[in-house]
C-alpha positions as CSV (number, residue, x, y, z in Angstrom):
1,M,43.6,114.4,7.2
2,I,41.2,114.2,3.7
3,K,38.0,113.7,4.0
4,M,36.2,110.1,2.6
5,S,32.8,109.1,2.2
6,K,32.7,105.1,3.9
7,E,31.6,103.7,1.1
8,A,34.7,105.0,-0.9
9,L,36.8,103.9,1.9
10,E,34.8,100.1,1.5
11,I,35.6,100.5,-1.7
12,I,39.1,101.1,-1.9
13,I,40.5,98.4,0.8
14,G,38.1,96.2,-1.0
15,G,40.0,96.8,-4.3
16,F,43.0,96.7,-2.4
17,L,42.2,92.9,-0.8
18,L,41.3,92.4,-4.3
19,V,45.5,93.0,-5.9
20,A,47.0,91.2,-2.3
21,G,45.0,88.3,-2.9
22,F,46.0,88.5,-6.3
23,A,49.7,89.4,-5.8
24,L,49.7,85.8,-3.1
25,S,48.5,84.3,-6.0
26,F,50.5,85.7,-8.7
27,L,53.6,85.0,-6.5
28,M,52.2,80.8,-6.0
29,V,51.7,80.7,-9.4
30,V,55.6,81.9,-10.7
31,D,57.1,80.1,-7.6
32,I,58.4,82.3,-5.6
33,L,56.3,81.1,-2.6
34,E,55.9,78.0,-2.2
35,K,52.2,76.5,-2.5
36,H,50.2,75.1,0.7
37,I,46.7,74.5,1.6
38,S,46.3,77.4,3.9
39,L,48.9,80.3,2.2
40,L,45.2,79.0,-0.4
41,I,43.3,79.6,1.5
42,L,44.4,83.2,2.8
43,A,44.9,83.9,-0.5
44,F,40.9,82.7,-2.0
45,S,39.8,84.6,1.7
46,I,41.4,87.8,1.0
47,S,40.3,87.6,-2.6
48,F,36.7,86.7,-1.7
49,A,36.6,89.2,1.5
50,G,37.8,92.4,-0.9
51,L,35.3,91.4,-3.6
52,L,32.3,91.2,-0.5
53,I,33.9,94.2,0.9
54,G,33.6,96.8,-3.1
55,F,30.0,95.4,-4.0
56,Y,29.3,96.0,-0.5
57,G,30.6,99.7,-0.6
58,I,29.2,100.1,-4.4
59,Y,25.6,99.0,-3.5
60,G,25.7,101.9,-0.6
61,L,26.3,104.6,-3.4
62,V,24.1,103.6,-5.0
63,I,21.9,103.7,-2.2
64,S,23.1,107.1,-0.9
65,H,22.6,109.0,-4.8
66,R,19.2,107.2,-5.0
67,K,18.1,109.8,-1.7
68,G,19.3,112.1,-2.9
69,D,17.3,112.4,-6.0
């Protein structure tokens, strides 16, 4: 098993959620998925959660590197 820090895992999960939210929005724009308010809110929520989790992971990396100095 690959050993990975908590912060790196948070950044990867945040990036995955951002890509998933973008893909969901893109599929609605090109009319593969039907536009519906609940699906729009879901896509926005996924993107926003990914952004927050990713920034939290980056913040954790910055703090851990500053403690190391």
